C-alpha positions as CSV (number, residue, x, y, z in Angstrom):
1,M,15.2,36.3,-19.7
2,V,14.8,33.1,-17.8
3,Q,11.7,30.9,-18.1
4,K,9.9,30.2,-14.8
5,N,6.8,28.1,-14.0
6,R,4.4,30.9,-14.8
7,G,5.6,33.3,-17.5
8,R,8.9,34.9,-17.9
9,V,11.1,36.5,-15.3
10,V,13.7,39.1,-16.3
11,D,17.3,38.3,-15.3
12,E,18.0,41.1,-12.9
13,K,21.8,41.3,-13.5
14,I,21.3,41.6,-17.3
15,F,18.5,44.2,-16.8
16,F,20.7,46.5,-14.7
17,K,23.7,46.0,-17.0
18,D,21.5,47.0,-20.0
19,L,20.0,49.9,-18.1
20,A,23.5,51.3,-17.5
21,S,24.8,50.7,-21.0
22,D,21.8,52.0,-22.8
23,A,21.4,55.2,-20.8
24,V,17.7,54.6,-20.2
25,R,15.9,57.8,-19.0
26,F,12.3,56.5,-18.5
27,L,10.8,53.2,-17.7
28,I,7.2,52.1,-18.2
29,Y,6.6,49.4,-15.6
30,S,3.7,47.2,-14.5
31,P,4.0,45.0,-11.4
32,F,2.1,42.4,-13.4
33,G,4.6,42.4,-16.3
34,D,8.0,40.7,-16.8
35,L,9.8,43.1,-14.6
36,G,7.3,42.8,-11.7
37,Q,9.1,40.0,-9.8
38,S,12.5,41.6,-10.3
39,L,12.0,45.3,-9.6
40,R,9.0,45.5,-7.3
41,L,8.8,49.3,-7.6
42,E,6.5,51.0,-5.2
43,P,5.0,54.3,-6.5
44,E,4.0,55.5,-3.0
45,I,7.7,55.7,-2.1
46,G,8.4,58.4,-4.7
47,I,12.0,57.5,-5.5
48,N,12.9,53.8,-5.3
49,H,16.7,53.0,-5.0
50,M,17.9,49.8,-6.4
51,N,21.2,48.4,-7.6
52,G,22.8,51.8,-8.1
53,F,19.8,53.4,-9.8
54,C,17.0,55.7,-8.8
55,F,13.5,55.2,-10.1
56,E,11.3,58.3,-9.6
57,H,7.6,57.6,-9.9
58,I,6.1,60.2,-12.4
59,Y,2.7,58.9,-13.4
60,T,0.3,55.9,-13.0
61,S,-2.4,54.9,-15.5
62,G,-4.2,51.6,-14.9
63,P,-1.6,48.9,-14.3
64,Y,1.2,51.0,-15.7
65,Q,3.6,53.3,-13.9
66,V,6.1,55.7,-15.5
67,Y,9.4,56.2,-13.8
68,R,12.3,58.6,-14.5
69,V,15.6,56.6,-14.2
70,W,19.1,57.7,-13.4
71,K,22.3,56.3,-12.0
72,A,22.7,57.0,-8.3
73,E,25.8,59.0,-7.5
74,N,26.6,57.1,-4.4
75,G,25.7,53.6,-5.8
76,N,22.6,53.1,-3.7
C-alpha cells in the first residue's frame, strides 16, 4: 500500500496480482475504505468489469458491499 495525504491507498497493480494468485472468490468492499479510491465499484451496475476480473454485487449492508469475484474469460 502507498501512503497518501489522507489515509492509505491500495496499489492497484499489487491488488490485482494478489487477486489472481490467491484465487479470491468474494470481496467485502466499502467505497470509504482502502480500496475505495482504486476500485470504485458501483453496486447498481450489477457486474463491474475491471482489469480482467468481474465483480458481481451480491449484498449491501450499511457502508459494506459483498461482491463475488472471478477472472474474466476475455480479459475485460
